[in-house]
C-alpha positions as CSV (number, residue, x, y, z in Angstrom):
1,M,-59.5,7.0,88.9
2,A,-63.1,6.1,89.7
3,G,-62.8,4.1,86.3
4,N,-61.2,4.2,82.9
5,N,-62.5,7.4,82.5
6,P,-63.8,9.4,85.1
7,T,-65.7,12.8,84.5
8,T,-64.2,15.6,86.2
9,T,-66.8,15.2,89.4
10,E,-65.8,11.5,89.8
11,Y,-62.3,12.1,89.6
12,I,-62.1,15.0,91.8
13,Q,-64.5,12.7,94.6
14,H,-62.7,10.3,94.5
15,H,-59.5,12.0,95.5
16,L,-60.9,13.9,98.5
17,Q,-62.7,10.4,99.8
18,N,-60.6,8.5,103.0
19,L,-59.6,5.1,102.9
20,T,-62.5,3.6,105.5
21,F,-62.4,0.8,107.1
22,G,-65.2,0.0,110.1
23,L,-68.2,-2.1,110.5
24,H,-70.6,-1.7,108.1
25,P,-74.2,-2.7,108.9
26,E,-74.3,-5.7,105.8
27,R,-70.6,-6.2,105.1
28,G,-69.9,-6.4,108.5
29,W,-66.0,-5.3,109.3
30,S,-64.8,-4.0,106.0
31,I,-63.2,-1.3,103.8
32,A,-65.8,1.1,102.5
33,H,-66.0,0.9,98.9
34,S,-67.6,4.0,98.5
35,A,-68.4,7.4,100.3
36,D,-71.9,6.0,101.1
37,E,-70.6,2.9,102.6
38,A,-67.7,5.2,104.6
39,A,-71.1,7.4,105.8
40,E,-73.1,3.6,106.8
41,M,-70.1,3.0,108.5
42,G,-70.5,5.8,111.2
43,F,-68.8,7.4,114.0
44,W,-66.2,4.8,115.0
45,A,-64.8,4.4,111.5
46,I,-61.3,4.6,111.0
47,H,-59.4,6.3,108.1
48,L,-56.8,3.9,107.4
49,D,-54.7,6.7,105.4
50,T,-55.0,9.6,107.6
51,M,-54.0,6.8,110.7
52,G,-51.2,5.8,108.7
53,W,-49.6,8.4,107.4
54,S,-49.6,10.4,110.7
55,I,-47.9,7.9,112.8
56,A,-45.7,7.0,110.0
57,L,-44.2,10.8,110.3
58,G,-44.4,11.4,113.4
59,V,-42.2,8.1,113.6
60,L,-40.3,9.9,111.3
61,F,-39.7,13.0,113.0
62,L,-38.8,11.0,116.2
63,W,-36.0,9.0,114.5
64,V,-34.5,12.3,112.8
65,F,-34.3,14.5,115.8
66,R,-33.4,11.2,117.7
67,K,-30.6,10.5,115.1
68,A,-29.1,13.7,115.3
69,A,-29.8,14.4,119.3
70,K,-27.1,10.9,119.6
71,A,-24.5,12.1,117.0
72,A,-24.4,15.7,118.4
73,T,-20.6,16.6,118.9
74,T,-19.2,19.8,120.3
75,G,-16.9,19.8,117.5
76,V,-17.8,20.6,114.4
77,P,-21.7,19.9,113.7
78,T,-23.2,18.0,110.7
79,G,-25.8,19.5,108.5
80,L,-28.5,17.5,110.3
81,Q,-27.3,18.8,113.9
82,N,-27.5,22.5,112.5
83,F,-31.0,21.9,111.0
84,V,-32.0,20.2,114.6
85,E,-30.2,23.2,116.6
86,M,-32.1,25.8,114.7
87,M,-35.3,24.1,115.3
88,V,-35.3,23.7,118.6
89,E,-33.7,27.3,119.2
90,F,-36.5,28.6,117.2
91,V,-39.3,26.9,119.4
92,D,-37.3,27.5,122.8
93,N,-37.3,31.2,121.8
94,S,-41.2,30.6,121.2
95,V,-42.2,29.2,124.0
96,K,-40.0,32.0,126.3
97,E,-41.5,35.0,124.9
98,T,-45.1,33.4,125.2
99,F,-45.6,31.4,127.8
100,H,-45.4,32.2,131.7
101,G,-46.0,29.5,133.2
102,K,-43.4,27.0,134.0
103,S,-43.8,23.5,132.8
104,K,-40.7,21.0,131.2
105,L,-43.6,20.3,128.9
106,I,-44.7,23.2,127.0
107,A,-41.3,23.9,124.8
108,P,-41.0,19.7,123.5
109,L,-44.8,19.7,122.9
110,S,-44.4,22.9,120.6
111,L,-41.6,21.5,118.7
112,T,-43.8,18.1,118.3
113,I,-46.7,19.9,116.9
114,F,-44.8,22.2,115.1
115,C,-42.4,19.7,113.2
116,W,-45.4,16.8,113.1
117,I,-48.1,19.4,111.7
118,F,-45.3,20.7,109.0
119,L,-44.4,17.2,107.8
120,M,-48.2,16.4,107.0
121,N,-48.4,19.4,105.4
122,L,-45.7,18.8,103.7
123,M,-47.8,15.6,102.1
124,D,-49.7,18.2,100.1
125,L,-46.6,19.4,97.8
126,V,-47.1,15.3,96.3
127,P,-47.8,15.1,93.0
128,V,-51.6,14.3,93.4
129,D,-52.1,11.2,91.1
130,V,-48.6,9.5,92.2
131,L,-49.6,7.9,95.5
132,P,-53.2,7.2,94.7
133,M,-52.3,5.7,91.4
134,L,-50.0,3.4,93.3
135,A,-52.4,2.2,96.5
136,Q,-54.6,1.6,93.4
137,K,-52.0,-0.8,91.8
138,I,-51.4,-2.0,94.9
139,G,-54.4,-2.8,95.8
140,A,-55.4,-4.5,92.3
141,M,-52.7,-6.9,93.0
142,F,-54.7,-8.1,96.4
143,G,-58.0,-8.4,93.8
144,A,-59.2,-5.0,94.6
145,D,-61.3,-3.0,91.8
146,P,-59.1,0.0,91.2
147,S,-62.1,2.3,91.4
148,H,-63.1,1.4,95.1
149,V,-59.2,1.8,96.2
150,Y,-59.3,5.5,97.8
151,F,-56.3,7.1,99.2
152,K,-55.5,10.2,100.8
153,V,-52.3,11.3,102.1
154,V,-52.5,14.6,103.6
155,P,-53.9,13.9,106.9
156,T,-54.0,17.5,108.2
157,T,-57.0,18.0,105.2
158,D,-58.9,15.2,107.1
159,V,-61.2,17.5,109.9
160,N,-60.9,14.2,112.2
161,A,-57.3,14.5,112.0
162,T,-57.1,18.2,113.1
163,L,-59.9,17.9,115.4
164,G,-58.1,14.8,117.4
165,M,-55.0,17.7,117.9
166,S,-57.0,20.4,119.3
167,L,-58.9,18.2,121.6
168,S,-55.6,16.9,122.6
169,V,-54.4,20.4,123.1
170,F,-57.7,21.3,124.5
171,A,-57.1,18.6,127.5
172,L,-54.2,20.2,128.3
173,I,-55.9,23.7,128.8
174,I,-57.8,22.3,131.1
175,F,-55.4,20.2,132.9
176,Y,-53.1,23.3,133.2
177,A,-55.6,26.0,134.4
178,I,-56.8,23.4,137.3
179,R,-53.3,22.6,138.5
180,S,-52.4,26.3,138.3
181,K,-56.1,27.5,139.9
182,G,-57.8,24.7,141.5
183,F,-60.8,23.0,140.8
184,S,-62.7,25.5,142.6
185,G,-60.3,28.3,140.9
186,F,-61.3,27.0,137.5
187,I,-65.1,27.4,137.6
188,A,-64.8,30.9,139.4
189,E,-63.0,32.0,136.0
190,L,-66.0,30.2,134.3
191,T,-68.3,31.8,136.3
192,L,-67.6,34.8,138.0
193,H,-65.8,36.5,134.5
194,P,-65.9,38.8,132.7
195,F,-69.1,40.7,134.2
196,S,-67.8,40.7,138.0
197,T,-69.6,43.2,140.8
198,P,-69.3,44.1,144.4
199,N,-73.0,43.1,144.9
200,K,-73.3,39.5,145.4
201,F,-77.0,39.2,144.4
202,A,-76.4,40.8,140.9
203,Q,-72.8,38.7,140.8
204,A,-75.5,35.5,141.2
205,L,-77.9,36.8,138.6
206,L,-74.5,37.4,136.6
207,I,-73.6,33.5,136.7
208,P,-75.4,31.9,134.1
209,V,-74.1,34.7,131.8
210,N,-70.7,34.6,133.0
211,F,-70.8,30.6,132.1
212,L,-72.5,30.8,129.0
213,L,-69.4,33.5,127.8
214,E,-66.7,31.9,129.2
215,T,-67.8,28.0,128.2
216,V,-68.1,29.2,124.3
217,T,-64.6,30.7,124.7
218,L,-63.5,28.0,126.0
219,L,-65.0,25.8,123.7
220,A,-63.8,27.9,120.8
221,R,-60.2,27.4,121.3
222,P,-60.2,23.8,120.2
223,I,-62.8,24.2,117.4
224,S,-60.7,27.4,115.9
225,L,-57.4,25.6,115.8
226,A,-58.8,22.4,114.2
227,L,-60.8,24.2,111.3
228,R,-58.2,26.9,110.5
229,L,-55.5,24.2,109.6
230,F,-58.0,21.9,108.0
231,G,-59.7,24.6,106.1
232,N,-56.4,25.7,104.4
233,L,-54.6,22.3,104.2
234,Y,-58.5,21.1,102.4
235,A,-58.4,24.5,100.3
236,G,-54.8,23.9,99.0
237,E,-55.2,20.1,97.9
238,L,-58.6,21.2,96.0
239,I,-56.8,23.5,94.3
240,F,-53.9,20.6,93.6
241,I,-56.5,18.5,92.3
242,L,-57.9,21.4,90.1
243,I,-54.9,21.9,88.3
244,A,-54.3,18.2,87.6
245,L,-57.3,18.3,85.7
246,L,-56.1,20.8,83.3
247,G,-53.8,18.3,81.5
248,L,-50.6,20.6,79.9
249,W,-51.8,23.5,81.2
250,Q,-51.0,21.8,84.8
251,L,-46.7,22.4,84.2
252,P,-46.8,26.3,84.3
253,L,-49.5,26.3,87.2
254,H,-48.6,23.9,89.7
255,F,-44.6,24.9,90.3
256,P,-46.0,28.8,91.2
257,W,-48.5,27.5,93.1
258,A,-46.6,24.7,95.1
259,V,-43.7,27.5,96.0
260,F,-46.5,29.5,97.2
261,H,-48.5,26.9,99.1
262,I,-44.9,26.2,100.9
263,L,-45.7,29.5,102.9
264,I,-48.9,28.2,104.1
265,I,-47.5,25.0,104.8
266,V,-44.8,26.6,107.5
267,L,-47.4,29.2,108.6
268,Q,-50.3,27.0,109.4
269,A,-47.7,24.7,111.5
270,F,-46.4,27.7,113.0
271,I,-49.9,29.2,113.8
272,F,-51.3,25.8,115.6
273,M,-47.7,25.8,117.6
274,M,-48.3,29.3,118.7
275,L,-51.9,29.3,119.3
276,T,-51.3,26.2,121.5
277,I,-48.6,27.9,123.5
278,V,-51.0,31.0,124.1
279,Y,-54.1,29.3,125.2
280,L,-51.6,27.0,127.7
281,S,-50.4,30.3,129.4
282,M,-53.3,31.8,129.2
283,A,-54.7,28.6,131.0
284,T,-51.8,29.1,133.7
285,E,-52.8,33.2,134.5
286,E,-54.8,34.3,136.9
287,Q,-57.7,36.6,135.8
288,H,-58.5,40.0,137.8
């Protein structure tokens, strides 16, 4: 991938490099030709492959569910309608059992999170060389050096994507906490828990300790959400890449790992959804 006969290291590095667009100190706004150039573009560089696949799969989810909703009938349902109704019922039951507040947003949000993350994870089952090689051929048609064309197809193996989703959940946690308890109640929750005492002087001394512990707990939620999803899918992708390096031996290994990885794909989407519901439910509950 990084040349006509890449070494094992070059092959792995090429597959793990995103298609990056940004402002290079010397080349201006351009697409990075190497990992070093991508690093030199800094924080504001954009991973075009991650953005493209995330948006495309999100649009696919919306289109499928909209199509099912428009074609819904009280008569004999189609297979698509059955599938969508099953997904909606599954997510709705999960929200009812876990979220104890009142909000019309939680169920649609949870459905979107589960289906979107599942679709992004599902891209990990596409053979690792197929789409990157297609991207190289398209790049070559436009005069690009194939060895400089990078293309990752699993958005959830990009920590920027998983952090972006988890930070959005974090913003909702803060919003629901303030809406439910008021700004003063939110601050009180950060400073008067977990340690409290009737003695006002002792309580004042405990405020810095409480604030530190509660802030760490609060910030750990989006970070753990992001890194759990990223770590599991990144490891899965890396194993697929290593299997692809085995030549003919990859055939008996690829299928059983793909079957096992389906469990990981579904499980990680479910865990992200459930933890989002739990965190939002906790944000609306009063601490005693």
